[in-house]
C-alpha positions as CSV (number, residue, x, y, z in Angstrom):
1,M,-14.4,8.0,-25.8
2,A,-12.1,5.1,-24.9
3,T,-11.6,2.4,-27.5
4,I,-12.1,-0.4,-25.0
5,R,-13.7,-3.5,-26.5
6,S,-15.8,-6.2,-24.9
7,L,-12.7,-8.4,-24.7
8,D,-10.8,-5.6,-23.0
9,M,-13.5,-5.2,-20.5
10,M,-13.1,-8.9,-19.6
11,T,-9.5,-8.1,-18.6
12,V,-10.7,-5.1,-16.5
13,D,-13.3,-7.4,-14.8
14,D,-10.7,-10.1,-14.1
15,L,-8.2,-7.7,-12.7
16,F,-10.3,-5.3,-10.7
17,I,-14.0,-6.3,-10.3
18,K,-15.8,-9.1,-8.5
19,D,-19.5,-9.4,-7.8
20,G,-19.9,-5.6,-8.4
21,Y,-17.1,-4.7,-6.0
22,V,-13.9,-3.0,-7.1
23,L,-10.9,-4.5,-5.3
24,N,-11.4,-3.7,-1.6
25,F,-12.9,-0.3,-2.0
26,S,-15.9,1.0,0.0
27,D,-18.1,3.6,-1.6
28,A,-16.2,6.3,0.4
29,T,-12.6,5.1,-0.5
30,F,-13.6,4.4,-4.1
31,A,-14.7,8.0,-4.5
32,R,-11.6,9.3,-2.7
33,F,-9.3,7.2,-4.9
34,F,-10.8,8.6,-8.1
35,A,-10.7,12.2,-6.7
36,E,-7.1,11.9,-5.5
37,E,-5.6,9.9,-8.4
38,L,-7.6,11.1,-11.4
39,N,-9.4,14.3,-10.2
40,V,-12.6,12.5,-11.2
41,N,-15.9,12.5,-9.3
42,I,-16.9,8.9,-9.8
43,N,-20.2,9.7,-7.9
44,A,-21.3,12.0,-10.7
45,E,-24.7,11.2,-12.0
46,K,-23.5,10.2,-15.5
47,Y,-21.6,7.2,-14.2
48,Y,-24.8,5.7,-12.8
49,A,-26.3,5.3,-16.3
50,E,-26.0,1.5,-16.1
51,G,-26.3,0.9,-12.3
52,G,-25.0,2.1,-9.0
53,S,-22.5,-0.6,-8.0
54,K,-18.9,0.3,-8.0
55,G,-18.2,-2.3,-10.8
56,K,-20.9,-0.9,-13.1
57,R,-19.7,2.7,-12.5
58,L,-16.1,1.6,-13.3
59,R,-17.2,-0.1,-16.5
60,Y,-19.2,2.9,-17.6
61,F,-16.2,5.1,-16.9
62,F,-14.0,3.1,-19.2
63,R,-16.5,3.0,-21.9
64,T,-17.2,6.7,-22.0
65,E,-13.9,8.5,-21.1
66,D,-11.0,9.0,-23.5
67,N,-8.0,6.7,-23.8
68,A,-5.6,9.0,-22.0
69,L,-7.8,9.1,-18.9
70,A,-8.6,5.3,-19.2
71,I,-4.8,4.5,-19.3
72,K,-4.2,6.7,-16.2
73,A,-7.0,5.0,-14.3
74,L,-5.8,1.5,-15.3
75,K,-2.3,2.3,-14.0
76,A,-3.6,3.7,-10.8
77,L,-5.8,0.7,-10.2
78,W,-3.0,-1.7,-11.1
79,N,-0.6,-0.1,-8.7
80,Y,-3.2,-0.2,-5.9
81,R,-4.0,-3.8,-6.6
82,E,-0.3,-4.7,-6.5
83,M,0.2,-2.9,-3.3
84,L,-2.7,-4.7,-1.7
85,R,-1.4,-8.1,-2.9
86,T,2.1,-7.5,-1.8
87,R,1.2,-6.2,1.7
88,A,-0.9,-9.4,2.2
89,G,1.9,-11.6,1.0
90,E,-0.3,-13.1,-1.7
91,E,0.9,-14.7,-4.9
92,E,-0.7,-13.7,-8.2
93,K,-3.7,-15.9,-8.8
94,L,-4.8,-14.7,-12.2
95,P,-2.8,-16.4,-15.0
96,N,-0.9,-13.9,-17.2
97,A,-2.2,-11.0,-15.2
98,Q,0.6,-8.5,-16.0
99,P,1.0,-9.4,-19.7
100,R,-2.8,-9.0,-20.1
101,F,-2.6,-5.6,-18.3
102,L,0.3,-4.4,-20.4
103,E,-1.3,-5.6,-23.6
104,L,-4.4,-3.6,-22.8
105,L,-2.4,-0.5,-22.1
106,A,-0.6,-0.9,-25.4
107,R,-3.8,-1.3,-27.3
108,L,-5.1,1.9,-25.8
109,G,-2.0,3.7,-27.1
110,D,0.3,3.7,-24.1
111,V,3.7,3.5,-25.8
112,P,6.6,2.9,-23.4
113,A,9.3,5.6,-23.2
114,P,12.6,4.7,-24.8
115,I,15.2,3.5,-22.4
116,K,18.3,5.7,-22.1
117,P,21.3,3.6,-21.2
118,Q,23.7,5.2,-18.7
119,P,27.5,5.0,-18.7
120,G,28.4,1.5,-17.5
121,A,25.1,0.0,-18.4
122,S,25.1,-3.0,-20.7
123,G,22.4,-1.3,-22.8
124,A,18.7,-1.1,-23.0
125,I,16.8,-3.9,-21.3
126,D,13.9,-5.6,-23.0
127,C,10.3,-6.0,-21.8
128,V,10.9,-9.5,-20.4
129,R,13.5,-8.1,-18.0
130,Y,11.0,-5.5,-16.7
131,V,8.6,-8.3,-16.0
132,E,11.3,-10.3,-14.2
133,L,12.2,-7.2,-12.1
134,Q,8.6,-6.8,-11.0
135,T,8.2,-10.5,-10.3
136,E,11.3,-10.5,-8.1
137,L,10.1,-7.5,-6.2
138,V,6.6,-9.0,-5.6
139,A,8.2,-12.3,-4.4
140,L,9.9,-10.4,-1.5
141,G,6.4,-9.7,-0.1
142,A,6.1,-13.4,1.0
143,M,9.2,-13.3,3.2
144,S,9.3,-12.6,6.9
145,A,9.9,-9.0,7.9
146,Q,13.5,-9.4,8.7
147,A,14.4,-11.5,5.6
148,R,12.4,-9.1,3.4
149,G,14.4,-6.1,4.7
150,F,17.7,-7.8,3.7
151,G,16.3,-9.1,0.5
152,F,15.0,-5.6,-0.4
153,E,18.5,-4.1,0.0
154,K,20.0,-6.8,-2.2
155,Y,17.3,-6.4,-4.8
156,L,17.8,-2.7,-5.0
157,K,21.5,-3.1,-5.6
158,R,20.8,-5.5,-8.5
159,L,18.2,-3.0,-9.8
160,F,20.6,-0.1,-9.8
161,D,23.3,-2.2,-11.4
162,V,20.9,-3.2,-14.2
163,F,20.8,0.5,-15.2
164,G,24.5,1.1,-14.8
165,L,24.2,3.2,-11.6
166,E,27.3,1.6,-10.0
167,A,25.6,0.6,-6.8
168,R,27.4,-0.2,-3.5
169,S,26.0,-2.6,-0.9
170,A,24.9,-1.6,2.6
171,F,27.8,-0.6,4.9
172,R,28.4,0.7,8.4
173,L,30.3,3.9,9.1
174,G,31.1,4.8,12.7
175,G,28.2,2.7,13.9
176,E,25.9,4.3,11.5
177,Q,24.0,2.0,9.0
178,I,23.8,3.1,5.4
179,D,21.7,0.9,3.1
180,G,23.9,1.5,0.1
181,S,24.9,4.1,-2.4
182,F,24.9,4.7,-6.1
183,L,25.9,7.2,-8.8
184,L,23.5,9.2,-10.9
185,G,25.4,11.0,-13.5
186,E,28.4,12.3,-11.5
187,E,26.5,12.7,-8.2
188,T,26.8,10.3,-5.3
189,Y,23.5,9.3,-3.6
190,L,23.2,7.5,-0.2
191,L,20.3,5.1,0.0
192,E,17.7,4.4,2.7
193,A,15.4,1.4,2.0
194,K,12.4,0.4,4.1
195,W,9.7,-2.2,3.6
196,Q,7.5,-2.3,6.6
197,N,3.8,-2.7,7.2
198,E,3.0,1.0,7.5
199,R,3.9,4.2,5.7
200,T,7.1,5.9,6.6
201,G,6.8,8.7,9.1
202,I,8.6,12.0,9.7
203,G,11.1,10.5,12.2
204,D,12.6,8.2,9.6
205,L,12.8,11.0,7.0
206,H,14.5,13.4,9.4
207,A,16.9,10.7,10.6
208,F,18.0,9.9,7.0
209,H,18.3,13.5,6.1
210,G,20.5,14.0,9.1
211,K,22.8,11.2,7.8
212,V,23.1,12.9,4.4
213,E,23.9,16.3,5.9
214,Q,26.8,14.8,8.0
215,K,28.5,13.6,4.8
216,A,30.2,15.7,2.1
217,A,28.4,18.8,0.9
218,W,27.8,17.2,-2.5
219,A,26.2,14.0,-1.1
220,R,22.5,13.5,-1.8
221,G,20.0,10.9,-0.6
222,L,17.3,8.6,-2.0
223,F,14.7,7.2,0.5
224,I,12.8,4.2,-0.9
225,S,9.8,3.2,1.2
226,Y,8.0,0.4,-0.5
227,I,4.7,1.0,1.3
228,G,5.0,4.7,0.8
229,F,5.2,7.9,3.0
230,S,2.4,9.3,5.2
231,D,1.0,12.6,4.0
232,Q,1.7,14.1,7.4
233,A,5.3,13.1,7.2
234,L,5.8,14.6,3.7
235,Q,4.2,17.8,4.8
236,A,6.3,18.1,7.9
237,F,9.5,17.2,6.0
238,G,9.0,20.3,4.0
239,R,10.9,21.6,1.0
240,G,14.5,22.2,0.0
241,K,16.0,19.0,1.4
242,R,18.9,17.0,-0.1
243,V,16.7,13.9,-0.3
244,I,14.3,12.6,-2.9
245,C,11.7,9.9,-2.3
246,L,10.4,6.9,-4.2
247,D,7.8,4.2,-3.2
248,G,6.6,0.8,-4.4
249,A,3.9,2.4,-6.6
250,D,6.6,4.3,-8.4
251,L,8.6,1.1,-9.1
252,A,5.4,-0.6,-10.4
253,E,4.7,2.4,-12.6
254,A,8.3,2.4,-14.0
255,F,8.2,-1.3,-14.7
256,S,4.8,-1.3,-16.4
257,R,5.9,1.6,-18.6
258,E,9.4,0.3,-19.2
259,L,11.0,3.4,-17.9
260,A,14.8,3.4,-17.2
261,L,15.4,3.8,-13.4
262,S,18.1,6.4,-14.2
263,E,15.6,8.5,-16.1
264,V,13.0,8.2,-13.3
265,L,15.5,9.4,-10.7
266,S,16.8,12.2,-13.0
267,R,13.3,13.5,-13.4
268,K,12.6,13.3,-9.6
269,V,15.9,15.2,-9.0
270,R,15.0,17.9,-11.5
271,R,11.5,18.4,-10.2
272,A,12.9,18.6,-6.6
273,A,15.4,21.2,-7.8
274,E,12.6,23.2,-9.5
275,T,10.0,23.0,-6.7
276,G,11.8,21.8,-3.5
277,V,9.4,18.9,-3.3
278,A,11.0,15.6,-2.2
279,F,8.3,13.3,-3.4
280,V,6.6,13.5,-6.8
281,R,5.0,10.4,-8.2
282,V,6.4,8.8,-11.3
283,R,3.0,9.0,-13.1
284,D,3.1,12.8,-12.6
285,L,6.6,13.1,-14.1
286,F,6.1,11.3,-17.4
């Protein structure tokens, strides 16, 4: 059973619940979210012990499930909440929302993984820097589409540099736009970065993979789509490509858990080498 106290439940209420509703979920999407993200049937009879609203079922879930599952659910809900807020271009309205969220995770036993500095890095970064990185990223959501695109590219270069990945800014080569490059270990990665209003489709994935294939045989690619990738696109993209993928939820997960970006990417690369799958979520890698 989770060790969530009444005070902790107030944080859950403030972050995710209002008037019995949970974020913007309908009954159908609420059930699908729990099934996909947690492999939990939130419509099971036991969760109706204190009432049938989504808010009451969520509270009962947190009071009765173990800490590990509670932590996983909190992170999934937080990432969904941040994605909604960013897409709408809204500023955070709840004072100290992220510190309260991180404090709740820590109290439930979620200990951040140690940061492994890479060659060229100035060393491990502290928790304040992670909050700053998340705040800078969320602020981009308030920009116009064009300004946001340029801002996202510049932000990613700073992010890579923080972790010693020797980033290079966007450049053009023979009329072809490359959004940047960086080093992971001794491997060179080309970067594609998108922040648009819908999930990235198969056309963009194939186009970027084509750019990577036209470079040196040892070149690899990282495709970052803030809004994410459509399921159909990932299925059609298939396996065994020279590209790995990362989305905004992955970044939020890494920041909330204080994971070094270099370690996040290294685990994605290893999982891709082992399975051929281009996109595996950060929460499934740690």
